N, C-alpha and C positions, 0 to 999 in steps of 0.2 A: 504493499502499500505506499503510496507517494502524501507528503504530507507536508507541507509549506507554512514555511514562519516568515512572516514580515516583519520587517525592521524601520521605526521611524527615524529621524535627524536626528530627535531629542532623545534616545537610548529604549522607547518600549520595543517590546517584542508581542509578536501576534499571531498565533496558530489558525490560518483558515479552516474555517468545520470541513469536512467530509468531503472530498471534490466528488463531481460527479464528472467532468471531463478532464483531461492532460494534456499536453503534445509537447512534449523538451524537444530538441533539437542542440546537436554537440555539432560542432564543426573543428573547434579549439584552436581558431582561425579567422579568416573571414572570407566570406558572412558570417560577425559573431553567433557563438551560440545562445539559444532563446528560449524564451519559454511562456504558454498562454495553459491558466488551468482555472474553473471553474467551481462555483459550488453554492449551494444556500446561502440567502444573504441575510445577515444578524445586524440587527440594530446598530450593537456595539463596534458594529466594521465604520460607520458614519462620522468618527474624529480618528480613527484610526487611517483609513486611504489614504486619505488626502495629503498625510505627514511620510507615509509612504515611501521612504526610498534604496532600500534595500529586500532581497529575499534570499532564502537558502531554502530548496528543494530536496527533500530526503530520504530515501527507501530504506528500510532494512538495514538504519543505524547507517548510514553511508553517506554523503552528501551527493547529490546527484547535478545539480549547479548552485550557483550563487551568483548573484548580480546585482543590478542596476533596474527598480521596478520602473518602467518609462510609462505606463496608464492603468488607470482600470474604468469600467464600465458595469453598471447597474441596471437588468433589463428585466421586466415581465414576463415570462414566457407559461404554458400549461403546467411547467412541472415548478412554479411558484417564482418567486421574484431571487435571481441569481447575478452573480457578481463575477464577473471575468477578470484576472490583472493578468497584465502583457509584462515583459523585462527581458532582459541581455544581458551575457554573460558579463563579466569584469570589464573583458575586452571593445564594450560599449565608449569606455573611460576613457581611449585613445585615440577610437576612430572620434568621437564627439570633439574632441578639443584642438587645437590649431594650431601648429609648432612656430614659431619664429624663425625667418628665413636666419641661417647660421651658414659655417664654413668653419670646419675642424682644418687647423694644420696638421693636427697627431690628435686622435681618440683612442680612446682605450673604453670595451663596453661599458665598462664601470660608470664613464665621465658619459656615454648616452642615454644609461638607466637611468644614471641620477638626475639629467637634466629632461627626458620625453617620458620617465615613467613614473619612479619614487613618487612625485609632486603628488599624484593622483590616489594614492592609498593603496596601490595596487602592489602588493607582497611579489617579490623575485625570488628565483633559484638560476646560479649559474652552474653549465652544466662545461661550457664549452666558451673559455679564454679566448677575444678576438680584439683586436685592434688593426687601423688601418690608417692612412695619410690622406691629405682633401678631401674631407669626405663633405660634399655641402646639402643642404637641407631650402630645399626652393620653398619660398614663398606658397602659403596654402598646404602646406600639405601637416598630413592629421600629425601626431605624435605616433600611433602605429605606423606610419609610415615610415617618417624619420628614425624608427626603431627598427622595423623588420628590413627596409632598402640598407639601414648601415650592417646586421647580420647577414642579409645574403650578399651582400656584396666581397664583404670580407671573412665570411666563413662558409659560406655556402649552404648556410640553411635557413630556415625563416622559425622564429618562437613561437609557441602556441603556450595557451592556457589550458590548468587544468580544470576539473569539474569544479572543485574546491574557489579557485578564483583567481591562484597564482599563475603571473607568468611564469613559464621556464624556458632560459638563452640556451638552446639546445632544440636541436633535430627531434621534430616528435615521427616522423613514417619509421618506422621498425622500431618505435620504443613502447609498444605492447604486446599481445599476446597474438597467438592464433588462431581462430574457429576455423574449424574444418567444418565442411558441408560435402553431404556425399547425397547417392540415390532416398536413401533412406531418412534423411533431415524434411520434417512435414514446414514445405515452404510455400508459402501462402501466394506472392508470385517472382515472377526473375524478368528481367529485361537487361538484354545487352545491345548495346550499338556503339559502333565508329563511325567515323565521318573524318573524312580529308579537310571538310570544309573549314576554314582558320587557320587550317597550319600553315604558317611560315615557312617558304622553301628558302628565300634572300633575305637579308638586312641591309640594306644601303644606310651607312653613318653617314653624312653629312656636315664637317663642321666651316660654315662661311665665315668664319672668321679669319681662317688658316688657308682657305681655300683646297680640304682635302678631303677624301672619302675615305671609307673604311668599308669594308663589303666581308659579310660574316655569312657562311651558306650553310642550310639544313644538311649536309651531304645525306643520309637515311632517306629522307624525303623526296629529296632531287632523285637518286637514284630510282625512288619507285614513281615517277614521272609527276612529282608535286608543281606547280608553278603557280607561286604566289608570293611577289616580290611588295616588302614595305620598306619606303626611303622615311625617315627621320634623318630632323634636322637639329641638331646641337650646337651651344656655344662654345668658345674656346674651348676645347677638351684634350687632353690627353690620347695617345693608341689605343693605351689599358681601358683608359676608359669607353673611348668606341666600341672595343673587340665585346668587353664585358656587357655594353647595353644594346648589342646587336645578339649575344649568348643568352642576352636574358630573355628578349622579346621572344626567340627562338623557340624556348623552352618553356614561356605562359602557353605559346600558341599552340603547346603539343601534351598538357595539361586534359584537355575535353576532349584529346581525340577519340578515349576509348574511354566506354561506360558501361559497368554493371548496376543495377539495380535490384534487390531481394528485399523481402519481408517476411520474417519471422513470426510466429504465435507468441512470441514472449516479450516482455520490455528489456530493454534495455540489455540485450543480445552483445551490443559491441558498442567501440567508440572508434574516432577520429585515432589513429598511431598503430592500432590494432591490424592485421592481416588475416584475410580468410586464405583461408587453401581451398579449391573447388575443383570435385570429382562428380561431375553430370554426365556419365554416359551419353543416357537419351538425348542431351542435349545437345553433347559433341563438345561442352564444355572444362576445361578443368586450368589449372595452373592457379597462381597465390596472386592476391591483389591486395590494394591497402585500402583503407577502409577511410572516403574522404569524409562522410557525414554522417550521422547515427540518427533518426527520430523515431524516439518513443513515443507511445500515445497508448489512451486508453480512452474509450468511447461506450457505445451501446454495443458496440462491437467485441469487447476484448480491447487486451492488451496486444501490443507488436510492435516490434520493431522495425521499419525503413530502412537500409542501409545502400549509401552508393560507394559503386568500389573503381576503382581508375588504379594507375601506375605512376607512384611516384618514384 
């Protein structure tokens, strides 16, 4: 059974009555984790709901998601008076706050966390030290983008958020368990989709200030007949910056090339960072894939988990 405790800005804690519906989505990153829960309305909520700023969703003694309350709604239905509370994971605090433009001559991960993360009350755990030179945060970037850009460029990974709301500075993919699914597993649904559309075969990076260009080719996709060139204009930059930008754009375009969606008849069956080993002979589908997102929910049809798999 899932329970949700609301926390107000002045320190009060309030547990919502038994939930009639709930929906939790875990991504670990962006778009950030989210929650929507519905319960019977109680007059005692009238004072709590406007002051609620944080929530903690728990099941079996474990935290399933901690985050920021975004909205609540009171409605009347055949079931009676209902209240729905919506929220996002703690990544919302970094997504909703904008960074000032800043250029670091030399920066460590500790510098980035101190300037872009910890001021927002987010706890951090460093699993991989990172440092780099000449890192620029452009105007209009969110604090999340400032952090993610640094770890990806100098460390080759994206940080992630745990269900408890803490930020982990280390790679998510491969950090969890492996779930095995075969022909005996009670699947509710499964869908496999492969697409070539959107995959970049070549990135042409042009520095108009210096009058130089740099081409980065997606060799595998080009060898398979892929033809999709993008051109990006950058301000004054180094050859390393141009190469990194081209490689990054190509890698991002590859992320949604393969997608497998499946549904299991139980909640919280997997989390981002887990892997799923598929052995489904009737579908001719086998291999090990990463859990990109997992949506657990309960309604009139019971509990279930819908997960999206890909290769990271």
